[in-house]
N, CA and C of each residue as an Amber inpcrd file, in Angstrom:
protein
   201
  55.9300000 257.1540000 157.0170000  56.2970000 256.4900000 155.7880000
  55.4870000 255.2130000 155.6660000  54.8860000 255.0370000 154.5150000
  54.0690000 253.8480000 154.3110000  54.9400000 252.7000000 153.8040000
  54.4060000 251.5110000 153.9470000  55.1230000 250.3260000 153.4800000
  55.2520000 250.3270000 151.9550000  54.2620000 250.8790000 151.2650000
  54.3200000 250.9530000 149.8050000  55.4580000 251.8470000 149.3500000
  55.6110000 252.9920000 149.9710000  56.6930000 253.9140000 149.6000000
  58.0440000 253.2880000 149.8920000  58.1820000 252.6310000 151.0180000
  59.4270000 251.9610000 151.3590000  59.7650000 250.8740000 150.3430000
  58.7510000 250.1030000 149.9400000  58.9730000 249.0600000 148.9370000
  59.5020000 249.6500000 147.6350000  58.8580000 250.7180000 147.1420000
  59.2760000 251.3030000 145.8830000  60.6280000 252.0020000 145.9940000
  60.9610000 252.5540000 147.1400000  62.2870000 253.1380000 147.3280000
  63.3640000 252.0650000 147.2060000  63.1310000 250.9380000 147.8380000
  64.0960000 249.8360000 147.7670000  64.1350000 249.2620000 146.3550000
  62.9720000 249.0650000 145.7490000  62.8910000 248.5050000 144.4020000
  63.6330000 249.3660000 143.3850000  63.3450000 250.6700000 143.3800000
  64.0080000 251.5470000 142.4200000  65.4860000 251.7300000 142.7550000
  65.8540000 251.6060000 143.9930000  67.2610000 251.6350000 144.3520000
  68.0210000 250.4510000 143.7830000  67.4080000 249.2710000 143.8400000
  68.0310000 248.0730000 143.2760000  68.1210000 248.1650000 141.7600000
  67.0370000 248.6170000 141.1270000  67.0480000 248.7880000 139.6710000
  68.1000000 249.8450000 139.2860000  68.1670000 250.9190000 140.0390000
  69.1490000 251.9630000 139.7730000  70.5750000 251.4660000 139.9130000
  70.8220000 250.6300000 140.8880000  72.1490000 250.0670000 141.0620000
  72.5100000 249.1860000 139.8630000  71.5460000 248.4060000 139.3890000
  71.7840000 247.5810000 138.2030000  72.0480000 248.4170000 136.9680000
  71.2690000 249.4810000 136.7870000  71.4950000 250.3860000 135.6500000
  72.8610000 251.0480000 135.7530000  73.2300000 251.4740000 136.9340000
  74.5180000 252.1350000 137.1340000  75.6620000 251.1940000 136.7710000
  75.6160000 249.9780000 137.2910000  76.6810000 249.0220000 137.0080000
  76.7210000 248.6510000 135.5380000  75.5580000 248.4650000 134.9280000
  75.5020000 248.1350000 133.5080000  75.9870000 249.2990000 132.6520000
  75.5700000 250.5060000 132.9620000  76.0070000 251.6710000 132.2020000
  77.4890000 251.9130000 132.3150000  78.0410000 251.6710000 133.4810000
  79.4820000 251.8490000 133.6760000  80.2550000 250.7910000 132.8880000
  79.7890000 249.5630000 132.9290000  80.4630000 248.4730000 132.2300000
  80.3950000 248.6450000 130.7170000  79.2190000 249.0580000 130.2020000
  79.0440000 249.2220000 128.7680000  79.5340000 250.5670000 128.2480000
  79.8000000 251.4850000 129.1330000  80.2010000 252.8280000 128.7190000
  79.0460000 253.6170000 128.1310000  77.8340000 253.3230000 128.5700000
  76.6370000 253.9830000 128.0650000  76.1930000 255.0320000 129.0920000
  76.3400000 256.2930000 128.7120000  76.0270000 257.3800000 129.6200000
  74.5470000 257.4950000 129.9570000  73.6760000 257.1230000 129.0220000
  72.2420000 257.2190000 129.2630000  71.8110000 256.2530000 130.3640000
  72.2770000 255.0200000 130.2810000  71.9290000 254.0360000 131.3110000
  72.5600000 254.4190000 132.6460000  73.7710000 254.9070000 132.6070000
  74.4640000 255.3490000 133.8150000  73.7120000 256.4910000 134.4940000
  73.2630000 257.4680000 133.7090000  72.5210000 258.6120000 134.2660000
  71.1780000 258.1630000 134.8430000  70.5210000 257.2260000 134.1840000
  69.2470000 256.7120000 134.7190000  69.4810000 255.9690000 136.0240000
  70.5780000 255.2520000 136.1420000  70.9120000 254.5660000 137.3860000
  71.1470000 255.5400000 138.5220000  71.8680000 256.6190000 138.2340000
  72.1020000 257.6460000 139.2530000  70.7840000 258.3080000 139.6440000
  69.9650000 258.6120000 138.6430000  68.6730000 259.2610000 138.9240000
  67.7770000 258.3700000 139.7740000  67.7400000 257.0780000 139.4740000
  66.9190000 256.1620000 140.2710000  67.4320000 256.0340000 141.7040000
  68.7040000 256.2240000 141.8980000  69.2500000 256.1780000 143.2540000
  69.0070000 257.4460000 144.0450000  68.8300000 258.5800000 143.3440000
  68.7030000 259.8790000 144.0050000  67.2480000 260.3190000 144.1580000
  66.4040000 260.0020000 143.2100000  65.0140000 260.4780000 143.2040000
  64.2520000 260.1630000 144.4900000  64.3600000 258.9600000 145.0630000
  63.5820000 258.6870000 146.2880000  63.8990000 259.6160000 147.4640000
  65.0710000 260.2390000 147.4740000  65.4080000 261.1560000 148.5600000
  64.6680000 262.4850000 148.4590000  64.2210000 262.8430000 147.2640000
  63.6160000 264.1490000 147.0600000  62.1110000 264.1190000 146.8130000
  61.5300000 262.9370000 146.6670000  60.1010000 262.8200000 146.3760000
  59.3980000 262.2750000 147.6130000  58.3940000 263.0210000 148.0880000
  57.6720000 262.5900000 149.2890000  56.4030000 261.7970000 148.9810000
  55.7390000 262.1400000 147.8810000  54.4780000 261.4900000 147.5500000
  54.7400000 260.1220000 146.9230000  54.0070000 259.1210000 147.3940000
  54.1840000 257.7620000 146.8890000  53.8390000 257.6680000 145.4110000
  52.7460000 258.3000000 145.0060000  52.3260000 258.2210000 143.5980000
  53.3610000 258.8780000 142.6920000  53.9760000 259.9680000 143.1280000
  54.9950000 260.6370000 142.3210000  56.2460000 259.7650000 142.2180000
  56.6060000 259.0840000 143.2950000  57.7520000 258.1870000 143.2660000
  57.5320000 257.0550000 142.2820000  56.3250000 256.4890000 142.2830000
  56.0150000 255.3860000 141.3670000  56.0730000 255.8590000 139.9210000
  55.4830000 257.0170000 139.6320000  55.4600000 257.5270000 138.2620000
  56.8610000 257.8980000 137.7900000  57.5950000 258.6620000 138.5860000
  58.9500000 259.0600000 138.1970000  59.8690000 257.8400000 138.0420000
  59.7650000 256.9130000 138.9480000  60.5840000 255.7070000 138.8450000
  60.2750000 254.9020000 137.5980000  59.0060000 254.7810000 137.2650000
  58.6240000 254.0450000 136.0560000  59.1250000 254.7510000 134.8010000
  59.0270000 256.0740000 134.7660000  59.4950000 256.8300000 133.6030000
  61.0050000 256.7110000 133.4500000  61.7350000 256.8830000 134.5490000
  63.1940000 256.8000000 134.4740000  63.6330000 255.3780000 134.1260000
  62.9320000 254.3810000 134.6300000  63.2530000 252.9950000 134.3080000
  63.0380000 252.7050000 132.8290000  62.0340000 253.3300000 132.2230000
  61.7060000 253.0710000 130.8190000  62.5860000 253.8330000 129.8340000
  63.2520000 254.8900000 130.2650000  64.0360000 255.7370000 129.3400000
  65.0570000 254.9390000 128.5230000  65.8710000 254.0450000 129.1110000
  66.8360000 253.3270000 128.2820000  66.1840000 252.4220000 127.2350000
  64.9580000 251.9730000 127.4810000  64.2840000 251.1160000 126.5130000
  63.6100000 251.9220000 125.4130000  63.1560000 253.1200000 125.7400000
  62.4820000 253.9600000 124.7570000  63.4910000 254.6250000 123.8270000
  64.5630000 255.1520000 124.3850000  65.5870000 255.8550000 123.5980000
  66.8390000 255.0090000 123.4790000  66.7860000 254.0010000 122.6480000
  67.9500000 253.1080000 122.4980000  69.0350000 253.7130000 121.6300000
  68.6510000 254.6150000 120.7300000  69.4920000 255.3650000 119.8110000
  70.8340000 254.8660000 119.6400000
């Protein structure tokens, strides 16, 4: 495991925890689902570049689809 992958796992875990807490408090299912996804994705992705891309996409979803 590289230091870069470990950094992004921790980073997206913290962002995911914030999304989860915010989504639960606001009652917004989209933010809640993104928080859960950010917490789970690092366990299933081995490639560092894929983790960075998936994490960035999931992080951006609540801002892109505000609906």
